[in-house]
C-alpha positions as CSV (number, residue, x, y, z in Angstrom):
1,M,-2.3,56.7,14.4
2,A,-1.6,53.1,16.0
3,S,1.4,51.6,15.6
4,T,1.1,47.9,14.5
5,D,4.4,47.5,15.0
6,T,4.6,48.9,18.5
7,V,1.6,46.6,19.6
8,R,3.5,43.5,18.3
9,D,7.2,44.1,20.0
10,A,5.4,44.9,23.5
11,G,2.6,42.0,23.0
12,T,4.8,38.8,21.9
13,A,6.6,38.7,25.1
14,D,3.0,37.5,26.9
15,I,1.9,35.4,23.6
16,P,2.9,31.4,23.5
17,T,5.3,31.3,20.6
18,R,6.0,28.3,18.9
19,R,9.5,26.4,20.0
20,R,11.2,26.6,16.6
21,G,13.5,23.2,17.2
22,V,10.5,21.2,17.1
23,P,8.9,20.7,13.6
24,E,5.3,21.5,12.8
25,P,3.6,18.5,11.6
26,V,6.0,16.6,14.7
27,R,4.1,18.4,17.2
28,L,0.5,18.0,15.3
29,G,1.8,14.7,15.9
30,L,2.0,14.5,19.5
31,L,-0.9,16.4,20.0
32,T,-3.0,14.6,18.2
33,A,-1.6,11.5,20.1
34,L,-2.2,13.5,23.3
35,V,-5.4,13.7,22.3
36,A,-6.1,9.9,21.6
37,L,-4.6,8.8,24.4
38,V,-7.2,11.3,26.9
39,V,-9.8,10.4,24.8
40,V,-9.6,6.3,24.7
41,V,-8.0,5.0,27.8
42,P,-10.8,6.2,29.7
43,L,-13.6,5.1,28.2
44,V,-11.9,1.5,27.9
45,Q,-11.0,1.9,31.6
46,G,-14.6,3.0,32.1
47,G,-16.2,3.2,36.2
48,F,-15.0,5.3,38.2
49,T,-11.9,6.1,35.9
50,L,-14.4,7.6,32.7
51,Y,-16.6,9.7,35.9
52,L,-13.2,11.3,37.1
53,A,-11.5,11.8,33.6
54,T,-15.1,13.7,32.9
55,E,-14.8,15.8,36.2
56,S,-11.2,16.9,34.7
57,I,-12.2,17.3,31.6
58,I,-15.3,19.8,32.5
59,R,-12.6,21.5,34.9
60,A,-10.1,21.7,32.3
61,I,-12.5,23.8,30.2
62,A,-13.3,26.5,33.2
63,A,-9.8,26.8,33.8
64,V,-9.2,27.5,30.5
65,G,-11.2,30.6,30.8
66,L,-9.8,32.0,34.0
67,G,-6.3,31.3,32.2
68,L,-7.2,33.5,29.1
69,L,-7.5,36.3,31.7
70,I,-4.7,35.3,33.5
71,A,-1.9,34.1,31.2
72,H,-2.8,37.1,28.2
73,A,-4.1,40.1,29.8
74,G,-2.8,39.6,33.7
75,L,-5.7,40.1,35.6
76,L,-6.4,38.1,38.6
77,S,-10.4,37.7,39.4
78,L,-11.9,35.4,42.2
79,G,-15.2,36.2,40.7
80,H,-15.3,33.9,38.2
81,A,-17.5,31.6,40.1
82,A,-20.3,33.8,39.0
83,F,-19.8,32.8,35.3
84,F,-19.6,29.4,36.3
85,G,-22.5,28.8,38.9
86,L,-25.2,31.4,36.6
87,A,-24.5,29.5,33.7
88,G,-25.1,26.1,35.8
89,Y,-27.9,27.2,37.5
90,G,-29.5,28.2,34.0
91,V,-28.8,24.9,32.5
92,A,-31.1,23.7,36.0
93,F,-34.0,25.9,35.4
94,L,-34.1,24.6,31.5
95,A,-33.8,21.4,32.5
96,T,-36.1,21.4,34.8
97,N,-38.7,23.0,32.8
98,G,-38.8,20.3,29.9
99,M,-36.0,21.9,27.9
100,N,-33.8,19.5,26.1
101,N,-32.6,20.4,23.1
102,P,-28.6,20.4,23.5
103,L,-27.5,23.4,21.9
104,L,-30.3,25.6,24.2
105,T,-29.3,24.2,27.4
106,L,-25.5,25.4,26.5
107,T,-25.8,28.6,24.7
108,I,-28.4,30.1,27.0
109,P,-26.7,29.4,30.4
110,V,-23.6,30.7,28.4
111,L,-24.9,33.6,27.1
112,A,-26.5,34.5,30.7
113,A,-22.8,34.2,32.0
114,V,-21.6,36.4,29.4
115,L,-24.7,39.2,30.0
116,Y,-23.6,39.5,34.1
117,A,-20.4,39.6,32.8
118,A,-21.1,42.4,30.4
119,I,-22.9,44.6,33.6
120,T,-20.0,43.7,36.0
121,G,-17.2,44.3,33.8
122,P,-16.8,47.9,32.8
123,L,-16.9,48.4,37.1
124,A,-14.9,46.2,37.5
125,L,-12.2,47.1,34.7
126,R,-11.5,50.7,35.7
127,S,-9.9,49.4,39.0
128,H,-6.7,47.9,38.9
129,G,-4.6,45.0,41.4
130,I,-6.1,43.8,44.4
131,F,-9.2,46.7,43.8
132,F,-9.6,44.7,40.6
133,V,-9.6,41.1,42.6
134,M,-12.3,42.5,45.3
135,L,-14.3,43.7,43.0
136,T,-14.8,41.0,40.8
137,L,-15.1,38.9,44.2
138,A,-17.6,41.1,45.7
139,F,-20.1,40.6,42.3
140,A,-19.9,36.7,42.6
141,Q,-20.7,37.0,46.2
142,V,-24.1,39.0,45.3
143,L,-25.0,36.1,43.0
144,Y,-23.9,33.8,45.9
145,A,-26.3,35.1,48.5
146,V,-29.0,35.6,45.7
147,A,-28.7,31.8,44.7
148,E,-29.0,30.9,49.5
149,Q,-31.6,33.1,49.7
150,W,-34.0,33.0,47.0
151,V,-35.4,29.1,48.4
152,E,-38.3,29.7,46.2
153,V,-36.3,29.5,43.0
154,T,-33.2,28.0,43.8
155,R,-34.1,25.8,46.5
156,G,-31.5,27.7,49.1
157,S,-28.2,25.1,49.9
158,D,-30.7,22.0,49.2
159,G,-29.8,23.3,45.4
160,I,-31.6,21.0,42.3
161,A,-31.1,17.8,41.4
162,G,-32.1,15.5,38.8
163,I,-31.1,17.5,35.6
164,L,-30.8,14.7,33.0
165,R,-28.6,15.4,30.1
166,P,-29.7,15.5,26.0
167,D,-30.6,12.4,25.3
168,W,-27.8,12.8,22.2
169,V,-24.9,12.7,24.8
170,S,-26.7,10.9,27.6
171,G,-24.3,8.1,27.6
172,R,-21.7,8.2,29.6
173,E,-19.3,7.5,27.0
174,T,-20.2,10.2,24.1
175,F,-20.8,13.1,27.2
176,Y,-16.8,12.2,28.0
177,V,-16.2,12.4,24.0
178,F,-18.3,15.5,23.8
179,A,-16.4,17.4,26.6
180,V,-12.8,16.1,25.4
181,A,-14.0,17.9,21.9
182,L,-15.3,21.1,23.4
183,L,-12.2,21.5,25.9
184,V,-9.5,21.2,22.5
185,F,-12.1,23.8,20.9
186,V,-12.1,26.2,23.7
187,I,-8.3,26.2,23.9
188,W,-8.4,26.4,20.3
189,I,-10.1,29.6,20.0
190,G,-8.5,31.0,22.9
191,N,-5.5,31.0,21.1
192,R,-6.4,32.3,18.1
193,L,-8.0,35.2,20.3
194,A,-4.7,35.5,22.2
195,R,-3.3,35.7,18.2
196,A,-5.2,38.1,17.2
197,P,-5.1,42.0,17.5
198,V,-7.4,41.9,20.1
199,G,-5.0,39.4,22.1
200,R,-1.6,41.2,21.1
201,V,-3.2,45.0,22.0
202,V,-4.3,43.1,25.5
203,A,-0.7,41.1,25.8
204,A,1.1,45.0,25.2
205,A,-1.2,47.0,28.1
206,R,0.3,44.0,30.4
207,Q,3.4,45.0,30.2
208,N,3.1,48.8,29.4
209,E,-0.2,49.9,29.6
210,L,0.7,53.6,29.7
211,K,2.8,53.4,26.1
212,T,-0.3,51.1,24.1
213,R,-2.7,54.1,25.5
214,A,-0.8,56.4,24.1
215,V,-0.2,54.9,20.3
216,G,-3.9,55.3,20.1
217,Y,-5.3,52.0,21.0
218,P,-8.6,51.1,23.3
219,V,-7.4,49.5,26.0
220,F,-10.7,49.2,28.3
221,L,-12.7,47.7,25.1
222,Y,-9.6,45.5,24.7
223,R,-9.9,44.2,27.7
224,Y,-13.7,43.7,28.2
225,L,-13.9,41.7,25.0
226,V,-11.1,39.3,26.6
227,F,-13.0,39.5,30.4
228,L,-16.7,38.2,28.4
229,A,-14.8,35.5,26.1
230,S,-13.5,34.3,29.3
231,A,-16.8,34.6,30.9
232,A,-18.4,32.8,28.1
233,I,-15.5,30.0,28.7
234,T,-15.6,29.3,32.2
235,G,-19.3,29.3,31.9
236,L,-19.2,27.0,28.8
237,G,-17.3,25.1,32.3
238,G,-20.3,25.6,34.0
239,A,-22.9,24.3,32.6
240,M,-20.8,21.1,31.6
241,H,-20.7,20.7,34.9
242,V,-24.1,20.6,35.7
243,H,-24.6,18.3,32.9
244,H,-22.4,16.0,34.2
245,R,-23.3,15.7,37.8
246,G,-26.8,16.1,37.1
247,F,-26.8,18.5,40.7
248,V,-26.1,22.2,41.2
249,S,-26.3,24.0,44.2
250,P,-25.7,27.7,45.5
251,R,-21.2,26.4,46.6
252,E,-20.9,26.3,42.5
253,L,-21.0,30.6,43.2
254,F,-19.2,30.8,46.4
255,W,-15.7,32.2,46.2
256,V,-14.2,29.0,46.8
257,T,-14.8,28.1,43.4
258,S,-13.4,31.1,42.2
259,G,-10.3,30.1,44.7
260,V,-9.9,26.6,42.9
261,L,-10.0,27.8,40.1
262,V,-7.3,30.0,40.1
263,L,-5.5,27.3,41.7
264,M,-5.5,25.4,38.8
265,V,-4.4,28.1,36.7
266,L,-1.2,28.5,38.8
267,L,-0.5,25.0,38.8
268,G,-0.1,25.1,34.9
269,G,2.1,27.7,35.5
270,G,-0.2,30.7,34.6
271,R,0.9,31.1,31.3
272,S,-1.0,29.4,28.6
273,L,-4.3,27.9,28.3
274,L,-2.9,24.6,27.7
275,G,-1.3,24.4,31.4
276,A,-4.3,26.0,33.0
277,A,-5.8,22.6,31.6
278,I,-3.2,20.4,32.8
279,G,-3.5,22.0,35.9
280,A,-7.2,21.6,36.1
281,V,-6.4,17.7,35.6
282,V,-4.1,17.1,37.9
283,F,-5.6,19.0,40.4
284,V,-8.9,17.0,40.2
285,Q,-6.3,13.5,40.2
286,L,-5.0,15.2,43.4
287,E,-8.2,15.9,45.2
288,S,-9.4,12.5,44.6
289,F,-6.4,10.8,45.7
290,F,-6.2,12.9,48.9
291,T,-10.1,12.7,49.8
292,D,-9.3,9.0,49.4
293,V,-6.3,8.6,51.9
294,T,-7.1,11.3,54.3
295,E,-10.1,13.5,55.7
296,L,-7.8,16.8,56.1
297,W,-7.7,17.1,52.2
298,E,-9.0,20.5,52.0
299,M,-5.8,21.0,54.0
300,M,-3.5,19.6,51.8
301,V,-5.0,21.6,48.9
302,G,-4.1,24.6,51.2
303,F,0.1,23.4,51.3
304,L,-0.3,22.8,47.6
305,L,-1.7,26.2,47.0
306,I,1.3,27.8,49.2
307,G,3.6,25.6,47.2
308,A,2.2,27.1,43.9
309,V,2.6,30.7,44.7
310,L,6.0,30.4,46.3
311,T,7.4,28.9,43.0
312,N,6.2,31.8,41.4
313,Y,5.1,29.9,38.7
314,G,8.6,28.9,38.1
315,R,8.4,25.2,38.5
316,S,4.9,24.7,36.9
317,I,3.6,21.0,35.9
318,Q,4.2,22.4,32.5
319,S,7.6,24.0,32.8
320,G,9.2,20.9,35.5
321,A,7.9,18.7,32.4
322,R,10.0,20.8,30.0
323,S,13.0,21.2,32.2
324,L,12.9,17.2,32.6
325,W,13.2,16.5,29.1
326,S,15.5,18.7,28.7
327,R,17.5,17.2,30.8
328,V,17.0,13.7,29.4
329,R,17.7,15.0,26.2
330,R,21.3,16.2,27.5
331,G,21.8,13.5,29.0
332,S,20.9,11.2,26.1
333,A,23.3,13.5,24.0
334,A,25.9,12.8,26.8
335,A,25.8,9.6,26.7
336,D,25.8,9.1,22.8
337,A,29.3,11.3,22.7
338,G,30.7,9.3,25.2
339,R,30.2,5.8,23.4
340,G,31.2,8.2,20.1
341,D,34.8,8.8,21.8
């Protein structure tokens, strides 16, 4: 008989917990204000600002999917481009064949990504460490090769263009609000999963897999479920990405797409889903900035990756912001004390 206390104790360290110093109403108020700010500012600015904000939010959805696997299961995947690109091609095939139902043009591509994860997951999850990374990479590259060579269906490197959005989200403003709502939803559902028994067992196995197996928990099954959930969220990001750009090509299936998602998660600290979303938004903004400044923007992104890895998550955007806020509070408290004296 498995002990719940064992899993709770072993898994708590890897599951984001609420800080006791901040009252729950204040936290909810701050998050609500942040979401409102994210929604309102791009809508007011419009134009390219709205386009870039939409791109950031959609990439954040995909990054949250990979963040679920990295932050809570401790598994680094270089194959999430498969789910991102497969869902994208699913949208393209449905849209070019007259399917305009928004429910179906999102759910069917996501289910296709989950199906591919269901087939490849058992093979990849039986390996560990670098072998898991290489297997996920190999499975993604298989789809990339198919997309490049099956020209009659995928149009090869030319890709598929002219993909229209569903009527009810055809407006840029409406589509952006819908994307933000989806991002909030996937972060919420991902955190719920992390705090559920499945997430706690996976977090416990990340710390001590032998002990977790010894007390009777099906570690492989629970990791498999988290892997499927991760694929579904990243697939949702891929489907939204094609609706946003109206175009899909084999590039979405290439391993670089997986590498960019990993970089986004690393920028956010690699420890929370909100951090992964923040990392994605920052990456898209930096990518746009470097593209305008220099033709060597990919080299700049490479330096960014090196910096994120060398800091070992310790000075991520999220943790750096917390550290800065703590210093500001300490400085304010010291100033108040000085005035009191």
